[in-house]
Every structure is written in structure tokens, then in C-alpha cells.
C-alpha positions in Angstrom: -22.1 -13.4 16.7 -22.9 -12.4 13.1 -23.6 -15.2 10.6 -20.7 -15.8 8.2 -20.7 -16.2 4.4 -20.7 -19.4 2.5 -17.4 -21.0 1.4 -14.1 -19.6 2.6 -11.1 -21.4 4.2 -9.0 -21.6 7.4 -5.4 -21.4 6.5 -2.6 -21.2 9.1 -2.5 -17.5 9.8 1.1 -17.1 10.8 0.2 -14.0 12.8 2.0 -15.2 15.9 5.3 -14.0 14.4 4.4 -10.3 14.6 1.1 -9.8 16.4 2.7 -8.9 19.7 5.3 -6.6 18.2 4.3 -3.0 18.9 4.5 -0.5 16.0 8.1 0.6 15.6 9.0 3.8 13.7 11.7 3.0 11.1 14.0 6.0 10.4 13.7 7.2 6.8 16.5 5.8 4.7 19.1 7.8 2.8 17.3 7.4 -0.5 13.6 6.9 -1.2 12.0 5.8 -4.4 8.4 7.2 -4.8 6.4 5.6 -7.7 3.9 7.8 -9.6 1.4 4.9 -9.7 0.2 4.0 -6.2 -3.5 3.9 -6.7 -6.3 2.6 -8.9 -6.7 5.1 -11.8 -4.5 7.3 -13.8 -0.8 7.5 -12.9 0.5 10.8 -11.6 2.9 13.0 -13.5 5.9 14.5 -11.5 5.6 18.2 -10.7 9.3 18.3 -9.6 12.5 17.8 -11.6 16.0 16.6 -10.7 17.9 19.1 -8.6 14.7 20.4 -6.9 14.7 20.7 -3.1 11.6 19.3 -1.5 10.1 19.2 2.0 8.1 16.4 3.6 4.5 16.6 2.6 5.2 18.7 -0.5 3.3 17.7 -3.7 5.5 15.8 -6.1 3.0 14.1 -8.4 -0.5 14.7 -9.6 -2.9 14.2 -12.5 -5.8 16.0 -14.2 -7.7 12.7 -14.3 -10.7 12.3 -12.0 -9.5 8.9 -10.8 -6.2 9.6 -9.1 -4.5 10.3 -5.8 -1.9 13.0 -5.3 1.6 11.9 -4.2 3.8 13.8 -1.7 7.4 13.7 -0.7 8.0 11.4 2.3 11.1 13.3 3.5 12.9 16.6 3.0 15.8 16.5 0.6 16.8 16.7 -3.0 15.3 15.1 -6.1 18.2 13.3 -7.7 16.5 11.3 -10.4 13.2 10.7 -12.2 13.3 7.4 -13.9 11.8 3.9 -14.3 12.3 1.8 -11.1 11.0 -1.6 -10.0 7.4 -1.6 -8.8 5.6 -4.3 -6.7 2.6 -4.5 -9.1 4.3 -4.2 -12.4 7.8 -4.6 -13.9 8.7 -0.9 -13.6 7.1 2.5 -13.0 8.2 6.1 -13.4 9.5 7.1 -9.9 10.8 10.2 -8.2 14.1 9.3 -6.4 14.8 11.6 -3.4 18.0 11.9 -1.4 17.1 12.4 2.3 18.7 15.4 3.9 17.9 14.0 7.4 16.2 17.2 8.5 12.7 15.9 8.0 11.5 19.4 7.5 7.7 19.7 6.8 6.3 21.8 4.0 5.0 25.2 5.1 2.0 25.1 7.4 2.4 21.4 8.3 1.4 19.9 10.6 -1.6 21.8 11.9 -4.3 21.3 14.4 -8.0 21.7 13.3 -11.3 21.1 14.9 -13.0 18.8 12.4 -16.4 19.4 13.9 -16.2 23.1 12.9 -15.2 22.3 9.3 -17.6 22.2 6.4 -18.1 19.0 4.6 -16.5 20.5 1.5 -13.4 21.3 3.6 -13.2 17.8 4.9 -13.5 16.3 1.4 -10.8 18.6 0.1 -8.5 17.7 3.0 -8.9 14.0 2.2 -8.4 14.6 -1.6 -5.3 16.8 -1.2 -3.8 14.3 1.2 -3.7 11.6 -1.5 -5.3 9.0 0.7 -6.2 5.6 -0.9 -7.5 2.3 0.3 -4.7 1.1 2.5 -5.8 -2.5 2.8 -4.3 -3.0 -0.6 -7.1 -2.0 -3.0 -5.7 1.6 -3.3 -9.0 3.1 -4.5 -8.8 6.9 -4.0 -10.6 7.6 -0.7 -12.1 11.0 -1.6 -14.0 9.4 -4.5 -15.7 6.9 -2.1 -16.8 9.8 0.0 -18.9 11.2 -2.8 -21.1 8.2 -3.9 -23.4 8.8 -6.8 -26.1 6.8 -5.0 -27.6 7.2 -1.5 -25.9 5.2 1.3 -27.0 4.5 4.8 -24.2 2.4 6.3 -20.5 2.9 6.7 -18.5 -0.3 7.3 -14.9 -0.2 8.6 -12.8 -3.2 7.7 -10.7 -4.3 10.6 -10.8 -8.0 9.8 -7.3 -8.3 8.5 -7.9 -11.9 7.5 -4.8 -12.2 5.3 -2.3 -14.6 7.0 0.8 -13.1 8.6 -0.3 -9.5 8.3 -0.8 -7.7 11.7 -0.4 -4.0 10.7 -4.1 -3.2 11.1 -4.3 -5.3 14.3 -1.5 -3.2 15.9 -3.1 0.0 14.8 -6.4 -1.0 16.4 -4.7 -2.0 19.6 -2.4 1.0 19.9 -4.3 3.9 18.2 -8.1 3.1 18.4 -9.0 6.7 19.1 -7.6 7.8 15.8 -9.8 5.1 14.1 -12.9 6.2 16.0 -12.4 9.9 15.1 -11.9 9.0 11.5 -15.1 6.9 11.5 -17.0 9.9 12.9 -15.6 12.2 10.2 -16.5 9.7 7.4 -20.0 9.1 8.8 -20.7 12.8 8.9 -19.5 13.5 5.3 -21.5 10.5 4.0 -24.6 11.4 6.1 -25.0 7.9 7.5 -26.6 7.0 10.8 -25.0 3.5 11.2 -21.2 2.9 11.4 -19.9 -0.6 12.1 -16.3 -1.7 12.6 -15.9 -5.4 11.7 -13.1 -7.3 13.4 -12.4 -11.0 13.4 -12.9 -12.7 16.7 -9.3 -13.9 16.9 -8.4 -10.3 17.7 -10.0 -9.8 21.2 -7.5 -7.1 22.2 -8.4 -5.0 19.2 -12.1 -5.5 19.8 -11.8 -4.4 23.4 -9.6 -1.4 22.5 -12.1 -0.2 19.9 -15.1 -0.7 22.1 -13.5 1.4 24.8 -12.6 4.1 22.4 -16.1 4.1 20.9 -17.9 4.4 24.2 -20.4 7.2 24.2 -20.6 7.2 20.4 -23.0 5.5 18.0 -20.2 3.4 16.5 -20.7 -0.4 16.6 -17.8 -2.8 17.0 -18.7 -6.2 15.6 -16.9 -9.5 16.3 -16.9 -11.6 13.1 -16.2 -15.3 12.7 -12.6 -15.9 11.8 -12.6 -17.2 8.3 -10.7 -16.2 5.1 -11.7 -14.0 3.2 -13.8 -12.3 5.9 -12.2 -8.9 5.1 -13.3 -8.9 1.4 -15.6 -5.9 0.8 -18.5 -8.0 -0.5 -18.2 -10.5 2.4 -18.3 -7.7 5.0 -21.4 -6.1 3.4 -23.2 -9.5 3.3 -22.3 -10.3 6.9 -22.8 -6.9 8.6 -25.6 -5.4 6.5 -27.3 -8.5 5.1 -27.0 -7.2 1.6 -25.5 -8.8 -1.5 -23.7 -6.6 -4.0 -25.0 -7.5 -7.5 -22.7 -9.0 -10.1 -20.6 -6.2 -11.5 -21.9 -3.8 -8.9 -20.4 -1.6 -6.2 -21.1 -1.3 -2.5 -23.0 1.9 -3.0 -25.5 -0.1 -5.2 -26.7 -1.6 -1.9 -26.3 1.6 0.2 -22.9 0.9 1.7 -19.4 2.4 1.8 -16.5 0.3 3.0 -13.2 1.7 4.3 -10.1 0.1 5.8 -9.2 1.0 9.4 -5.8 2.2 8.2 -7.4 4.4 5.6 -9.7 5.8 8.4 -6.8 6.6 10.6 -5.1 8.4 7.7 -8.3 10.5 7.3 -7.9 11.7 10.9 -4.3 12.7 10.2 -5.4 14.6 7.0 -8.5 16.4 8.4 -7.3 17.2 11.9 -3.5 17.7 11.2 -3.5 18.4 7.5 -1.0 15.6 6.9 -0.6 14.1 3.5 -0.1 10.3 3.3 3.7 10.0 3.5 4.0 6.9 5.8 2.0 3.8 6.7 2.2 0.8 9.0 3.5 -2.3 7.2 4.1 -5.8 8.6 7.5 -7.3 7.7 7.2 -11.0 8.5 7.6 -14.6 7.4 9.8 -17.4 8.7 12.7 -16.1 6.6 12.8 -12.8 8.4 15.2 -12.6 11.4 13.0 -10.2 13.5 9.4 -9.9 12.2 8.0 -6.4 13.0 5.2 -3.9 12.4 6.9 -0.8 11.0 5.7 2.8 10.6 7.6 3.2 7.4 7.9 6.1 4.9 6.4 5.7 1.5 9.3 5.0 -0.9 11.4 2.9 1.5 12.7 -0.1 -0.4 11.9 -3.7 0.7 15.7 -4.1 1.0 16.0 -1.3 3.6 12.9 -2.4 5.5 14.1 -6.0 5.7 17.5 -4.9 6.8 15.9 -2.9 9.6 14.3 -6.2 10.7 17.7 -7.9 11.0 17.7 -9.2 7.4 17.0 -12.7 6.4 17.3 -15.6 8.9 17.8 -17.8 5.9 17.3 -17.5 2.1 13.6 -17.0 1.3 11.9 -19.1 -1.4 9.4 -16.4 -2.0 9.3 -12.6 -1.4 5.7 -11.3 -1.5 4.2 -7.8 -1.6 1.2 -8.4 0.8 0.1 -11.7 2.2 0.4 -15.3 1.0 -3.2 -15.5 -0.4 -3.5 -12.3 -2.5 0.0 -10.9 -2.4 2.3 -10.7 -5.5 5.6 -12.5 -5.8 8.5 -10.1 -6.3 11.7 -10.5 -8.4 13.8 -8.0 -6.4 14.1 -6.4 -3.0 14.5 -3.0 -4.6 10.7 -2.4 -5.0 9.5 0.4 -2.7 6.8 0.5 0.0 3.7 2.2 -1.4 0.4 3.5 0.0 -1.2 0.1 -0.3 1.8 -1.9 1.0 0.2 -3.7 4.0 3.0 -6.3 4.3 6.4 -7.6 3.1 6.5 -11.3 3.4 9.5 -13.6 3.1 8.8 -17.3 3.2 11.2 -20.3 3.1 10.7 -23.4 1.1 9.4 -25.2 4.1 6.1 -23.3 4.0 5.6 -22.5 0.3 3.7 -24.9 -1.9 5.7 -27.0 -4.4 5.0 -29.7 -6.9 4.0 -30.0 -10.6 0.6 -28.6 -11.7 -1.7 -31.4 -12.9 -5.0 -31.6 -14.8 -8.2 -30.8 -12.9 -9.5 -34.0 -11.2 -13.1 -32.5 -10.8 -13.1 -32.9 -7.0 -15.2 -29.8 -6.4 -13.1 -28.5 -3.5 -12.6 -25.1 -5.2 -16.4 -24.8 -5.7 -17.0 -25.5 -2.0 -14.4 -22.9 -1.0 -15.3 -20.1 -3.4 -17.0 -17.3 -1.3 -18.5 -15.9 -4.5 -20.3 -19.1 -5.5 -18.3 -19.5 -8.8 -16.9 -22.6 -10.4 -13.2 -21.9 -10.4 -12.3 -25.3 -11.9 -14.2 -24.5 -15.1 -12.9 -21.0 -15.2 -9.3 -22.3 -15.1 -9.9 -24.9 -17.8 -11.6 -22.5 -20.1 -8.9 -19.9 -19.6 -6.3 -22.5 -20.5 -8.2 -23.1 -23.7 -8.3 -19.4 -24.2 -12.1 -19.5 -24.3 -12.3 -16.2 -22.5 -15.7 -15.3 -23.8 -17.3 -18.4 -22.2 -15.5 -17.4 -18.9 -17.3 -14.1 -19.1 -20.7 -15.1 -20.5 -21.3 -18.5 -18.8 -19.2 -18.5 -15.7 -19.2 -14.9 -14.4 -15.4 -14.5 -14.3 -15.6 -10.8 -13.5 -17.3 -11.6 -10.1 -14.1 -13.3 -8.9 -12.4 -11.3 -6.1 -9.1 -13.2 -6.6 -9.0 -14.3 -2.9 -7.0 -17.4 -3.7 -9.2 -19.9 -1.8 -9.5 -22.1 -4.9 -5.8 -22.3 -5.4 -5.2 -23.0 -1.7 -7.5 -26.1 -1.6 -6.7 -27.5 -5.1 -5.1 -31.0 -4.7 -3.9 -30.8 -8.3 -1.9 -27.7 -7.4 -3.4 -25.7 -10.3 -2.7 -22.0 -10.5 -6.4 -21.2 -10.7 -6.2 -17.5 -9.8 -3.6 -16.9 -12.4 -5.8 -18.5 -15.1 -8.7 -16.4 -13.9 -6.6 -13.2 -13.9 -5.7 -13.9 -17.5 -9.4 -14.3 -18.5 -10.3 -11.1 -16.6 -7.5 -9.2 -18.4 -9.0 -10.3 -21.8 -12.5 -9.1 -20.7 -11.1 -5.7 -19.6 -9.3 -5.4 -23.0 -12.6 -6.2 -24.8 -14.5 -3.6 -22.7 -11.9 -1.0 -23.4 -12.1 -1.7 -27.2 -15.9 -1.4 -27.0 -15.7 1.9 -25.2 -13.2 3.2 -27.7 -15.4 2.1 -30.6 -18.5 3.8 -29.0 -16.6 7.0 -28.5 -15.3 7.0 -32.1 -18.9 6.4 -33.4 -20.2 9.2 -31.2 -17.5 11.6 -32.4 -18.3 10.6 -36.0 -22.0 11.4 -35.4 -21.3 14.7 -33.8 -18.9 15.6 -36.7 -21.7 14.8 -39.2 -24.3 16.8 -37.4 -22.0 19.9 -37.4 -21.5 19.9 -41.2 
């Protein structure tokens, strides 16, 4: 057994609701809403217009920015509107609304069947880039950029921990389609040029560990059983546990020679490289005690939460909270009309019986948040300073940008303080200051260059 990280918590995981439900393909609904922002980086611009006929897998959104991921039509049909629609991570986002014709006709040449071992590395990278694959565990970092690290790496880590309560999409993928994950791991390892590949899975998922080990037999891929503890699946935690390396403050995994990918992302790489398939669907858990029939769905990108919930029998009773993602890091939603996106690992509906209630009180200095923080921060002080709007001190004295927003501090707080929300506010201020500094530096550089050209 690998050693674990310091801190962390053991919340009730709620996985019993859906973990034994096999992946079920949900038919594409009559109308799909495809947001142009589904990734970290620049939003895409539509390359279609109302009235256009599209096919499944056809490019409908792209950007000239380096940091972006192309977006493709999840069905064949007609573009009926391009407008602002609700978005799970913001109030609204420019979206392409497609009327499904029911034919599910693929774009020309798709799907295909290729021998990835005969492909050049450049071909593989282009296949991943053109498929629009992002981190499907929720981070949504464009996958092709991770495959061209600017520093040497020697270990590939696959995240199969799925430590977020209630979510079982990755678990079902590992149990039902382990071969696809192993093939994707081999593809990624070859492109990165690494000799060591490790898939980390929490030890409360023995069926997944067994399935992956059987599929990996005869390969160099390791399958590691990790201690069950939240947030075991956080990128920095996995690197510390599996590689014995600590990512420096403000650093990236490649700074310590590592690349981390989610198992869902890795399976999507197999689809893209072997079959040429763009990312038009994903596995999403629909769960919570308010859902009539919790399920793991293979669902098209652009399907609304309303349609997905209806496919699961609707609500058993009125939910107190509707979340995009899990209860620890997910975001509360104000409408069921938000669409499933590339990073939508779960749709969670919880009743008032299981959600936390009560007035927020002043910090009592108990230190529980400090003990729970896996990053070794002092969340109590960060929340107090943020309340006082002393954001500079959050940055300079308490390392606010090292927070991974896992929610451990909020979970254990007896004063019911919304610590993560305070920290997010402080981090937002720091990012704004960084953006201003970059803009100022760029303006000064432009002024210098203009002066030298006179």
C-alpha cells in the first residue's frame, strides 16, 4: 500500500446509489445546447450559423488561441439558434443550439479504424488536438497541450481515484472498458516518451483494480491501490503519493517530471487516435437521494440536465441542491437547463436531509480546517482575511494560490463558514492583479519598441 498525504477527510461517499449501475446509453434528445466554452482557455467561436445542416463529429466551434479545445456537433441535424444559454460554470455562455434529426449520421470519414502503433507521434498529437479532448475529471485542461510539456517528464500518472462522493462514472468505465484505458495509456506514454506509467485507484474500488490489472497484463503499466481518502484524486496528491515528489508552490506537474491524466480522458484518447472520433459524448453520473433512479449515463455533450434527470425517472422528491459535479467541489445550479459539457462528471440532486444548513458564525479558532487541509495551508486565516478584503495578505503571507479548492476545510468547519467561497474571492483578486501586471508590462514593452523604431 502506498503512503498517503497529510490531511484529508473521510466524508460519506454516497457511491452505493450508482456504483453497481452499468453504463447506459441515453438516446440523444430532440434539442442539444452546445456551449462554446467547455475548457480552460479561450472560448471558441462558432464556425456554423443558424440554418446550417451538421453531422455528428463536425467542427462547430474553434479558436486561434493556443489554449483552447475544438468543439464538435454531438448529433446530426440543423443549427436553429446561436445565442446565450445557461452554463454550469457561469451565468450564461454563447451556445450553438442544434435540432436533432434522429439520423445520427457521422461526418465524412468517421468513424475509422487505425493502427496507432504505425502512426507517427505528430499524427497522434494532431488526432488528440483535433478531437477537442480536455481533462474529463472536471479540470478541462486541453489534453493535447499536456502532451507537449516544455520540460522533461519521466512518469505518466492516470487518475482513477474518483474520490469525489457520489460520482461513479470513472469507476464504471474502469470496470466495463479497462482495455480502452490501457490502450490510451500506452498511446500517451509513447508520445510523452516515459518509461513508467501508473494508474492510481482508491482501494474501495477492488473490482476496478482487478479489471485494470487483467487488462494491463503483459504491459509495463502499473495499477496502484491507494488509500481511500478525500482528496486522493487531486493532481498534486497523486504525484506526491505515487512519485514521491512535491509540486512547488505555483508550479505544474511537469516541474517535477510528471504528467497526470484522468482515466476518462485516456479512454477518449483511444477513441480519437484509433477511431478518429471527436469528443461528442461522455459518461456522467446522475445521482443523489432526490433522483428516482440514479444511473451512469453515456450522454451526448449538449444534453440538458433536465433531459438527463428525466431519463433517470425525474426527481423522487424536490431537491434542496442541484450540483454540477460532486458535493465537495461541484457548483450549485440555479436551473436544470444547463447542458452537459466535456467536463461534466456528474449531476447531483440532494434533498434537505443531506445538505448542510445553519447560520454562518465567526471562526472559533479550533484548527480543524488546518488539520484537514491537504496543502498545509491555514484556511481559517484565509477566510478571515478575505472577509476583511485583505487579499494581498492572503497572497503574500498565506499562499492562497496554493489552495486546490477541495472543500475539506468547509466540510469540517463547526462554525459552518463558507471558507472555500472566501478563498475563491481572494484568488479572483490575485488573478485580476496578475492580469493587470501583464497588461502593464506589455504596454511598457510596446512603448519601448515604438521608441526604438523612431
